TIVO-2410 file (N, C-alpha, C; in nm, 3 decimals):
# residues 158
REC num residu      c1      c2      c3 atome chaine
REC   1      M -15.289   1.551  18.360     N      A
REC   1      M -15.253   1.416  18.326    CA      A
REC   1      M -15.373   1.345  18.265     C      A
REC   2      S -15.349   1.262  18.164     N      A
REC   2      S -15.458   1.191  18.099    CA      A
REC   2      S -15.512   1.082  18.191     C      A
REC   3      E -15.627   1.028  18.154     N      A
REC   3      E -15.688   0.925  18.237    CA      A
REC   3      E -15.599   0.801  18.242     C      A
REC   4      L -15.612   0.727  18.351     N      A
REC   4      L -15.535   0.604  18.367    CA      A
REC   4      L -15.599   0.497  18.280     C      A
REC   5      T -15.525   0.446  18.184     N      A
REC   5      T -15.582   0.354  18.085    CA      A
REC   5      T -15.576   0.208  18.126     C      A
REC   6      H -15.504   0.176  18.232     N      A
REC   6      H -15.492   0.036  18.272    CA      A
REC   6      H -15.595  -0.005  18.378     C      A
REC   7      F -15.698   0.080  18.395     N      A
REC   7      F -15.807   0.048  18.488    CA      A
REC   7      F -15.939   0.073  18.417     C      A
REC   8      D -16.036  -0.017  18.440     N      A
REC   8      D -16.168   0.005  18.382    CA      A
REC   8      D -16.249   0.099  18.472     C      A
REC   9      N -16.375   0.124  18.437     N      A
REC   9      N -16.459   0.217  18.513    CA      A
REC   9      N -16.483   0.174  18.656     C      A
REC  10      S -16.466   0.045  18.684     N      A
REC  10      S -16.483  -0.007  18.820    CA      A
REC  10      S -16.353  -0.010  18.899     C      A
REC  11      G -16.245   0.035  18.836     N      A
REC  11      G -16.116   0.035  18.904    CA      A
REC  11      G -16.040  -0.095  18.895     C      A
REC  12      R -16.087  -0.188  18.815     N      A
REC  12      R -16.017  -0.315  18.797    CA      A
REC  12      R -15.910  -0.301  18.689     C      A
REC  13      A -15.800  -0.374  18.710     N      A
REC  13      A -15.690  -0.371  18.612    CA      A
REC  13      A -15.735  -0.434  18.480     C      A
REC  14      R -15.681  -0.378  18.372     N      A
REC  14      R -15.710  -0.433  18.239    CA      A
REC  14      R -15.592  -0.404  18.147     C      A
REC  15      M -15.579  -0.483  18.043     N      A
REC  15      M -15.480  -0.454  17.941    CA      A
REC  15      M -15.548  -0.363  17.839     C      A
REC  16      V -15.483  -0.254  17.804     N      A
REC  16      V -15.540  -0.155  17.712    CA      A
REC  16      V -15.565  -0.220  17.576     C      A
REC  17      D -15.681  -0.191  17.518     N      A
REC  17      D -15.715  -0.240  17.385    CA      A
REC  17      D -15.654  -0.147  17.281     C      A
REC  18      V -15.561  -0.197  17.203     N      A
REC  18      V -15.493  -0.115  17.102    CA      A
REC  18      V -15.541  -0.148  16.961     C      A
REC  19      T -15.651  -0.219  16.950     N      A
REC  19      T -15.700  -0.263  16.820    CA      A
REC  19      T -15.716  -0.149  16.721     C      A
REC  20      S -15.768  -0.036  16.765     N      A
REC  20      S -15.796   0.074  16.672    CA      A
REC  20      S -15.677   0.167  16.648     C      A
REC  21      K -15.567   0.144  16.715     N      A
REC  21      K -15.450   0.229  16.695    CA      A
REC  21      K -15.383   0.195  16.562     C      A
REC  22      D -15.318   0.295  16.502     N      A
REC  22      D -15.247   0.273  16.377    CA      A
REC  22      D -15.118   0.197  16.401     C      A
REC  23      T -15.085   0.113  16.305     N      A
REC  23      T -14.956   0.045  16.309    CA      A
REC  23      T -14.850   0.142  16.259     C      A
REC  24      T -14.749   0.167  16.340     N      A
REC  24      T -14.639   0.254  16.301    CA      A
REC  24      T -14.508   0.188  16.343     C      A
REC  25      V -14.400   0.234  16.286     N      A
REC  25      V -14.268   0.189  16.328    CA      A
REC  25      V -14.237   0.257  16.461     C      A
REC  26      R -14.199   0.176  16.557     N      A
REC  26      R -14.172   0.226  16.692    CA      A
REC  26      R -14.035   0.178  16.736     C      A
REC  27      E -13.965   0.264  16.807     N      A
REC  27      E -13.831   0.230  16.854    CA      A
REC  27      E -13.810   0.295  16.990     C      A
REC  28      A -13.740   0.224  17.077     N      A
REC  28      A -13.707   0.279  17.209    CA      A
REC  28      A -13.566   0.236  17.246     C      A
REC  29      T -13.494   0.326  17.312     N      A
REC  29      T -13.360   0.297  17.362    CA      A
REC  29      T -13.356   0.326  17.510     C      A
REC  30      A -13.302   0.231  17.585     N      A
REC  30      A -13.283   0.247  17.730    CA      A
REC  30      A -13.136   0.225  17.760     C      A
REC  31      R -13.092   0.282  17.872     N      A
REC  31      R -12.953   0.267  17.915    CA      A
REC  31      R -12.948   0.246  18.066     C      A
REC  32      G -12.838   0.191  18.110     N      A
REC  32      G -12.811   0.172  18.251    CA      A
REC  32      G -12.666   0.130  18.267     C      A
REC  33      L -12.625   0.105  18.391     N      A
REC  33      L -12.487   0.062  18.412    CA      A
REC  33      L -12.475  -0.019  18.539     C      A
REC  34      V -12.364  -0.092  18.546     N      A
REC  34      V -12.330  -0.167  18.666    CA      A
REC  34      V -12.195  -0.115  18.715     C      A
REC  35      R -12.192  -0.065  18.839     N      A
REC  35      R -12.068  -0.017  18.901    CA      A
REC  35      R -12.004  -0.133  18.976     C      A
REC  36      M -11.871  -0.138  18.971     N      A
REC  36      M -11.801  -0.247  19.036    CA      A
REC  36      M -11.660  -0.208  19.072     C      A
REC  37      K -11.591  -0.295  19.144     N      A
REC  37      K -11.450  -0.272  19.174    CA      A
REC  37      K -11.370  -0.276  19.044     C      A
REC  38      P -11.263  -0.197  19.035     N      A
REC  38      P -11.178  -0.203  18.916    CA      A
REC  38      P -11.126  -0.345  18.888     C      A
REC  39      S -11.097  -0.420  18.991     N      A
REC  39      S -11.046  -0.557  18.971    CA      A
REC  39      S -11.153  -0.647  18.910     C      A
REC  40      T -11.280  -0.622  18.943     N      A
REC  40      T -11.389  -0.701  18.884    CA      A
REC  40      T -11.400  -0.671  18.736     C      A
REC  41      L -11.398  -0.542  18.702     N      A
REC  41      L -11.406  -0.505  18.561    CA      A
REC  41      L -11.288  -0.562  18.483     C      A
REC  42      Q -11.171  -0.560  18.543     N      A
REC  42      Q -11.053  -0.615  18.476    CA      A
REC  42      Q -11.073  -0.764  18.448     C      A
REC  43      R -11.129  -0.837  18.542     N      A
REC  43      R -11.154  -0.979  18.522    CA      A
REC  43      R -11.256  -1.002  18.410     C      A
REC  44      I -11.358  -0.916  18.402     N      A
REC  44      I -11.457  -0.927  18.294    CA      A
REC  44      I -11.389  -0.907  18.160     C      A
REC  45      V -11.314  -0.799  18.149     N      A
REC  45      V -11.248  -0.764  18.022    CA      A
REC  45      V -11.149  -0.873  17.979     C      A
REC  46      Q -11.080  -0.932  18.075     N      A
REC  46      Q -10.981  -1.035  18.044    CA      A
REC  46      Q -11.040  -1.175  18.032     C      A
REC  47      G -11.172  -1.186  18.048     N      A
REC  47      G -11.237  -1.316  18.035    CA      A
REC  47      G -11.201  -1.413  18.145     C      A
REC  48      Q -11.185  -1.361  18.267     N      A
REC  48      Q -11.140  -1.444  18.378    CA      A
REC  48      Q -11.248  -1.474  18.482     C      A
REC  49      M -11.373  -1.460  18.446     N      A
REC  49      M -11.480  -1.495  18.539    CA      A
REC  49      M -11.513  -1.643  18.522     C      A
REC  50      S -11.530  -1.711  18.634     N      A
REC  50      S -11.550  -1.857  18.630    CA      A
REC  50      S -11.679  -1.897  18.560     C      A
REC  51      K -11.779  -1.809  18.556     N      A
REC  51      K -11.906  -1.843  18.492    CA      A
REC  51      K -11.904  -1.822  18.341     C      A
REC  52      G -11.794  -1.768  18.287     N      A
REC  52      G -11.785  -1.751  18.142    CA      A
REC  52      G -11.776  -1.607  18.098     C      A
REC  53      D -11.807  -1.585  17.970     N      A
REC  53      D -11.797  -1.454  17.906    CA      A
REC  53      D -11.914  -1.367  17.952     C      A
REC  54      V -11.890  -1.283  18.050     N      A
REC  54      V -11.995  -1.203  18.114    CA      A
REC  54      V -12.068  -1.116  18.013     C      A
REC  55      L -11.996  -1.046  17.929     N      A
REC  55      L -12.061  -0.952  17.836    CA      A
REC  55      L -12.144  -1.025  17.731     C      A
REC  56      A -12.096  -1.138  17.682     N      A
REC  56      A -12.172  -1.214  17.582    CA      A
REC  56      A -12.299  -1.272  17.642     C      A
REC  57      V -12.288  -1.328  17.762     N      A
REC  57      V -12.406  -1.387  17.827    CA      A
REC  57      V -12.508  -1.278  17.860     C      A
REC  58      A -12.462  -1.165  17.911     N      A
REC  58      A -12.553  -1.055  17.945    CA      A
REC  58      A -12.621  -1.000  17.820     C      A
REC  59      Q -12.552  -0.998  17.708     N      A
REC  59      Q -12.612  -0.951  17.583    CA      A
REC  59      Q -12.727  -1.042  17.543     C      A
REC  60      V -12.706  -1.172  17.548     N      A
REC  60      V -12.812  -1.266  17.514    CA      A
REC  60      V -12.927  -1.256  17.614     C      A
REC  61      A -12.895  -1.242  17.742     N      A
REC  61      A -12.999  -1.228  17.845    CA      A
REC  61      A -13.086  -1.105  17.819     C      A
REC  62      G -13.023  -0.995  17.779     N      A
REC  62      G -13.099  -0.874  17.748    CA      A
REC  62      G -13.195  -0.893  17.632     C      A
REC  63      I -13.148  -0.959  17.527     N      A
REC  63      I -13.234  -0.986  17.411    CA      A
REC  63      I -13.351  -1.075  17.452     C      A
REC  64      M -13.321  -1.178  17.529     N      A
REC  64      M -13.428  -1.267  17.576    CA      A
REC  64      M -13.529  -1.192  17.662     C      A
REC  65      A -13.481  -1.102  17.747     N      A
REC  65      A -13.571  -1.025  17.833    CA      A
REC  65      A -13.665  -0.938  17.752     C      A
REC  66      A -13.613  -0.873  17.648     N      A
REC  66      A -13.699  -0.790  17.563    CA      A
REC  66      A -13.811  -0.875  17.504     C      A
REC  67      K -13.778  -0.995  17.460     N      A
REC  67      K -13.877  -1.083  17.399    CA      A
REC  67      K -13.978  -1.136  17.500     C      A
REC  68      R -13.940  -1.143  17.628     N      A
REC  68      R -14.025  -1.201  17.732    CA      A
REC  68      R -14.089  -1.096  17.825     C      A
REC  69      T -14.080  -0.970  17.790     N      A
REC  69      T -14.132  -0.863  17.876    CA      A
REC  69      T -14.277  -0.885  17.919     C      A
REC  70      P -14.369  -0.926  17.831     N      A
REC  70      P -14.507  -0.944  17.878    CA      A
REC  70      P -14.523  -1.056  17.981     C      A
REC  71      D -14.425  -1.145  17.991     N      A
REC  71      D -14.429  -1.248  18.095    CA      A
REC  71      D -14.384  -1.193  18.230     C      A
REC  72      L -14.318  -1.077  18.229     N      A
REC  72      L -14.263  -1.019  18.351    CA      A
REC  72      L -14.343  -0.900  18.403     C      A
REC  73      I -14.399  -0.820  18.313     N      A
REC  73      I -14.466  -0.695  18.349    CA      A
REC  73      I -14.616  -0.708  18.320     C      A
REC  74      P -14.700  -0.704  18.422     N      A
REC  74      P -14.845  -0.715  18.397    CA      A
REC  74      P -14.893  -0.604  18.302     C      A
REC  75      M -14.985  -0.637  18.220     N      A
REC  75      M -15.052  -0.548  18.124    CA      A
REC  75      M -14.969  -0.516  17.999     C      A
REC  76      C -14.847  -0.565  17.989     N      A
REC  76      C -14.769  -0.543  17.866    CA      A
REC  76      C -14.822  -0.637  17.758     C      A
REC  77      H -14.837  -0.583  17.639     N      A
REC  77      H -14.882  -0.663  17.526    CA      A
REC  77      H -14.769  -0.752  17.475     C      A
REC  78      P -14.800  -0.875  17.434     N      A
REC  78      P -14.698  -0.954  17.365    CA      A
REC  78      P -14.677  -0.892  17.226     C      A
REC  79      L -14.554  -0.863  17.192     N      A
REC  79      L -14.526  -0.788  17.070    CA      A
REC  79      L -14.434  -0.865  16.976     C      A
REC  80      P -14.459  -0.852  16.846     N      A
REC  80      P -14.370  -0.915  16.747    CA      A
REC  80      P -14.249  -0.824  16.719     C      A
REC  81      L -14.152  -0.829  16.807     N      A
REC  81      L -14.035  -0.742  16.792    CA      A
REC  81      L -13.964  -0.774  16.662     C      A
REC  82      T -13.915  -0.670  16.595     N      A
REC  82      T -13.841  -0.690  16.471    CA      A
REC  82      T -13.692  -0.670  16.488     C      A
REC  83      G -13.650  -0.616  16.603     N      A
REC  83      G -13.508  -0.598  16.627    CA      A
REC  83      G -13.480  -0.564  16.772     C      A
REC  84      V -13.372  -0.621  16.824     N      A
REC  84      V -13.322  -0.586  16.958    CA      A
REC  84      V -13.170  -0.577  16.946     C      A
REC  85      D -13.117  -0.459  16.969     N      A
REC  85      D -12.972  -0.437  16.967    CA      A
REC  85      D -12.926  -0.406  17.108     C      A
REC  86      M -12.831  -0.485  17.156     N      A
REC  86      M -12.773  -0.467  17.289    CA      A
REC  86      M -12.627  -0.425  17.273     C      A
REC  87      E -12.584  -0.335  17.359     N      A
REC  87      E -12.442  -0.299  17.363    CA      A
REC  87      E -12.398  -0.293  17.508     C      A
REC  88      L -12.292  -0.363  17.540     N      A
REC  88      L -12.234  -0.361  17.673    CA      A
REC  88      L -12.090  -0.315  17.658     C      A
REC  89      R -12.058  -0.200  17.720     N      A
REC  89      R -11.925  -0.141  17.705    CA      A
REC  89      R -11.858  -0.128  17.841     C      A
REC  90      P -11.743  -0.189  17.857     N      A
REC  90      P -11.666  -0.165  17.980    CA      A
REC  90      P -11.611  -0.023  17.979     C      A
REC  91      N -11.623   0.047  18.090     N      A
REC  91      N -11.568   0.181  18.105    CA      A
REC  91      N -11.469   0.173  18.221     C      A
REC  92      E -11.342   0.158  18.187     N      A
REC  92      E -11.239   0.139  18.289    CA      A
REC  92      E -11.220   0.263  18.375     C      A
REC  93      E -11.238   0.381  18.318     N      A
REC  93      E -11.222   0.505  18.394    CA      A
REC  93      E -11.324   0.515  18.507     C      A
REC  94      E -11.448   0.472  18.480     N      A
REC  94      E -11.556   0.478  18.580    CA      A
REC  94      E -11.575   0.346  18.654     C      A
REC  95      S -11.506   0.242  18.611     N      A
REC  95      S -11.521   0.107  18.667    CA      A
REC  95      S -11.667   0.061  18.658     C      A
REC  96      T -11.721   0.070  18.535     N      A
REC  96      T -11.859   0.031  18.509    CA      A
REC  96      T -11.869  -0.051  18.380     C      A
REC  97      V -11.978  -0.121  18.369     N      A
REC  97      V -12.021  -0.176  18.240    CA      A
REC  97      V -12.144  -0.095  18.202     C      A
REC  98      E -12.135  -0.023  18.090     N      A
REC  98      E -12.246   0.058  18.041    CA      A
REC  98      E -12.330  -0.028  17.947     C      A
REC  99      I -12.460  -0.026  17.967     N      A
REC  99      I -12.551  -0.113  17.892    CA      A
REC  99      I -12.652  -0.027  17.816     C      A
REC 100      S -12.673  -0.061  17.689     N      A
REC 100      S -12.772   0.007  17.606    CA      A
REC 100      S -12.853  -0.097  17.530     C      A
REC 101      A -12.984  -0.074  17.519     N      A
REC 101      A -13.071  -0.162  17.442    CA      A
REC 101      A -13.161  -0.077  17.354     C      A
REC 102      T -13.169  -0.112  17.226     N      A
REC 102      T -13.262  -0.047  17.134    CA      A
REC 102      T -13.353  -0.156  17.079     C      A
REC 103      V -13.484  -0.132  17.091     N      A
REC 103      V -13.584  -0.230  17.049    CA      A
REC 103      V -13.673  -0.165  16.943     C      A
REC 104      R -13.708  -0.245  16.839     N      A
REC 104      R -13.788  -0.194  16.728    CA      A
REC 104      R -13.901  -0.291  16.693     C      A
REC 105      L -14.007  -0.231  16.635     N      A
REC 105      L -14.115  -0.310  16.576    CA      A
REC 105      L -14.201  -0.220  16.491     C      A
REC 106      A -14.286  -0.281  16.411     N      A
REC 106      A -14.396  -0.211  16.344    CA      A
REC 106      A -14.521  -0.261  16.415     C      A
REC 107      G -14.586  -0.174  16.492     N      A
REC 107      G -14.697  -0.221  16.572    CA      A
REC 107      G -14.785  -0.111  16.623     C      A
REC 108      R -14.876  -0.149  16.713     N      A
REC 108      R -14.977  -0.058  16.765    CA      A
REC 108      R -14.946  -0.005  16.905     C      A
REC 109      T -14.838  -0.049  16.963     N      A
REC 109      T -14.799  -0.001  17.095    CA      A
REC 109      T -14.647   0.003  17.103     C      A
REC 110      G -14.596   0.083  17.194     N      A
REC 110      G -14.453   0.109  17.201    CA      A
REC 110      G -14.372  -0.001  17.265     C      A
REC 111      V -14.241   0.016  17.258     N      A
REC 111      V -14.146  -0.085  17.306    CA      A
REC 111      V -14.056  -0.032  17.418     C      A
REC 112      E -14.103   0.071  17.488     N      A
REC 112      E -14.022   0.126  17.597    CA      A
REC 112      E -13.996   0.022  17.707     C      A
REC 113      M -14.099  -0.051  17.746     N      A
REC 113      M -14.082  -0.150  17.853    CA      A
REC 113      M -13.987  -0.262  17.810     C      A
REC 114      E -13.990  -0.298  17.684     N      A
REC 114      E -13.901  -0.402  17.634    CA      A
REC 114      E -13.755  -0.356  17.640     C      A
REC 115      A -13.730  -0.230  17.605     N      A
REC 115      A -13.593  -0.177  17.613    CA      A
REC 115      A -13.546  -0.169  17.758     C      A
REC 116      L -13.634  -0.123  17.848     N      A
REC 116      L -13.599  -0.114  17.989    CA      A
REC 116      L -13.577  -0.252  18.051     C      A
REC 117      A -13.660  -0.349  18.013     N      A
REC 117      A -13.642  -0.486  18.063    CA      A
REC 117      A -13.510  -0.544  18.014     C      A
REC 118      A -13.475  -0.518  17.889     N      A
REC 118      A -13.350  -0.569  17.833    CA      A
REC 118      A -13.230  -0.518  17.911     C      A
REC 119      V -13.227  -0.389  17.940     N      A
REC 119      V -13.117  -0.330  18.016    CA      A
REC 119      V -13.114  -0.387  18.158     C      A
REC 120      S -13.230  -0.395  18.220     N      A
REC 120      S -13.238  -0.444  18.358    CA      A
REC 120      S -13.188  -0.586  18.371     C      A
REC 121      V -13.232  -0.673  18.283     N      A
REC 121      V -13.192  -0.814  18.293    CA      A
REC 121      V -13.045  -0.831  18.253     C      A
REC 122      A -12.997  -0.754  18.158     N      A
REC 122      A -12.854  -0.760  18.125    CA      A
REC 122      A -12.771  -0.719  18.247     C      A
REC 123      A -12.814  -0.614  18.316     N      A
REC 123      A -12.742  -0.569  18.436    CA      A
REC 123      A -12.748  -0.675  18.546     C      A
REC 124      L -12.863  -0.735  18.566     N      A
REC 124      L -12.876  -0.842  18.665    CA      A
REC 124      L -12.787  -0.961  18.631     C      A
REC 125      T -12.772  -0.988  18.503     N      A
REC 125      T -12.687  -1.099  18.460    CA      A
REC 125      T -12.541  -1.069  18.489     C      A
REC 126      V -12.498  -0.945  18.464     N      A
REC 126      V -12.361  -0.906  18.500    CA      A
REC 126      V -12.342  -0.927  18.649     C      A
REC 127      Y -12.437  -0.881  18.729     N      A
REC 127      Y -12.426  -0.898  18.874    CA      A
REC 127      Y -12.417  -1.045  18.911     C      A
REC 128      D -12.505  -1.126  18.857     N      A
REC 128      D -12.509  -1.268  18.889    CA      A
REC 128      D -12.377  -1.337  18.856     C      A
REC 129      M -12.322  -1.304  18.741     N      A
REC 129      M -12.200  -1.372  18.697    CA      A
REC 129      M -12.076  -1.326  18.772     C      A
REC 130      C -12.084  -1.212  18.840     N      A
REC 130      C -11.967  -1.155  18.908    CA      A
REC 130      C -11.980  -1.148  19.060     C      A
REC 131      K -12.094  -1.182  19.113     N      A
REC 131      K -12.118  -1.163  19.257    CA      A
REC 131      K -12.023  -1.242  19.345     C      A
REC 132      A -11.968  -1.352  19.297     N      A
REC 132      A -11.875  -1.431  19.378    CA      A
REC 132      A -11.749  -1.352  19.412     C      A
REC 133      V -11.713  -1.255  19.326     N      A
REC 133      V -11.591  -1.177  19.352    CA      A
REC 133      V -11.620  -1.033  19.394     C      A
REC 134      D -11.748  -0.989  19.381     N      A
REC 134      D -11.779  -0.849  19.412    CA      A
REC 134      D -11.927  -0.833  19.446     C      A
REC 135      R -11.963  -0.859  19.570     N      A
REC 135      R -12.104  -0.844  19.612    CA      A
REC 135      R -12.145  -0.698  19.625     C      A
REC 136      G -12.051  -0.607  19.622     N      A
REC 136      G -12.082  -0.465  19.638    CA      A
REC 136      G -12.117  -0.394  19.508     C      A
REC 137      M -12.130  -0.467  19.398     N      A
REC 137      M -12.168  -0.403  19.271    CA      A
REC 137      M -12.302  -0.331  19.286     C      A
REC 138      E -12.321  -0.226  19.207     N      A
REC 138      E -12.445  -0.150  19.207    CA      A
REC 138      E -12.499  -0.138  19.066     C      A
REC 139      I -12.627  -0.163  19.052     N      A
REC 139      I -12.697  -0.140  18.926    CA      A
REC 139      I -12.755   0.000  18.935     C      A
REC 140      D -12.730   0.083  18.832     N      A
REC 140      D -12.760   0.225  18.845    CA      A
REC 140      D -12.810   0.284  18.713     C      A
REC 141      R -12.888   0.391  18.725     N      A
REC 141      R -12.928   0.480  18.617    CA      A
REC 141      R -13.002   0.412  18.502     C      A
REC 142      I -13.085   0.313  18.531     N      A
REC 142      I -13.165   0.253  18.424    CA      A
REC 142      I -13.274   0.352  18.389     C      A
REC 143      R -13.279   0.387  18.259     N      A
REC 143      R -13.372   0.490  18.216    CA      A
REC 143      R -13.398   0.481  18.066     C      A
REC 144      L -13.514   0.531  18.026     N      A
REC 144      L -13.546   0.547  17.884    CA      A
REC 144      L -13.473   0.671  17.835     C      A
REC 145      V -13.399   0.659  17.726     N      A
REC 145      V -13.328   0.776  17.673    CA      A
REC 145      V -13.392   0.831  17.546     C      A
REC 146      K -13.465   0.746  17.472     N      A
REC 146      K -13.539   0.799  17.358    CA      A
REC 146      K -13.641   0.697  17.311     C      A
REC 147      K -13.743   0.750  17.247     N      A
REC 147      K -13.844   0.667  17.184    CA      A
REC 147      K -13.903   0.743  17.067     C      A
REC 148      S -13.949   0.668  16.969     N      A
REC 148      S -14.012   0.730  16.854    CA      A
REC 148      S -14.126   0.642  16.805     C      A
REC 149      G -14.218   0.706  16.732     N      A
REC 149      G -14.333   0.635  16.677    CA      A
REC 149      G -14.454   0.647  16.765     C      A
REC 150      G -14.568   0.622  16.706     N      A
REC 150      G -14.692   0.624  16.781    CA      A
REC 150      G -14.752   0.761  16.796     C      A
REC 151      K -14.871   0.764  16.855     N      A
REC 151      K -14.948   0.887  16.869    CA      A
REC 151      K -14.878   0.991  16.956     C      A
REC 152      S -14.807   0.947  17.059     N      A
REC 152      S -14.742   1.043  17.150    CA      A
REC 152      S -14.615   1.103  17.092     C      A
REC 153      G -14.570   1.053  16.978     N      A
REC 153      G -14.453   1.113  16.912    CA      A
REC 153      G -14.321   1.070  16.973     C      A
REC 154      S -14.224   1.157  16.960     N      A
REC 154      S -14.087   1.124  17.001    CA      A
REC 154      S -14.054   1.182  17.138     C      A
REC 155      F -13.960   1.116  17.204     N      A
REC 155      F -13.907   1.160  17.331    CA      A
REC 155      F -13.756   1.139  17.326     C      A
REC 156      S -13.679   1.235  17.375     N      A
REC 156      S -13.534   1.220  17.383    CA      A
REC 156      S -13.485   1.285  17.510     C      A
REC 157      R -13.413   1.207  17.591     N      A
REC 157      R -13.356   1.258  17.715    CA      A
REC 157      R -13.225   1.330  17.689     C      A
REC 158      D -13.151   1.287  17.587     N      A
REC 158      D -13.018   1.343  17.558    CA      A
REC 158      D -13.026   1.482  17.499     C      A
***
C-alpha cells in the first residue's frame, strides 16, 4: 500500500497538495438504493407523499451534496464541478429506489467522494421525505462503480 497522503511527517492531518498534478478530465459514478415497503414505493410513484415529489427533491439534494462535499468530508478539495447527473429509478419488483450519480470535472483531483456524497444525500432525502409512513426503510449498497481520469487510471466495478 502506498504512503498515507493525508498525514504529514508528524502524523498531523493535512489536505494533499495537488498543485503539481496534471489537469485531466475526471469522472466518477456511484450507486446505492433505498429499500422500503411496497406501499411506500407506490406512494412515491403516485406522488402521494405529503412532503412533495420525493424523487425530484432527492435529485436536487444529490446535486447540492456533490457541490458541497468539501463542507462535509474533511480534507476534500473544493472542486469546480462541470457536471452532476443524478438518476433515481423506482424498482417495483425489488421495492427500492435505485440511485445513481455521475460527477465530472477537468481538474487535478478526482470526484469519487462527490459522487458518493450525492448518492448518500439523495438516499437520506428519500428516507426523510418518507419516514412518516415507513420508518423501516434501509439505505443500502452505496458504492463507487466506476471512475476515470487521473494518474491512477480507470476503475470499474461492473
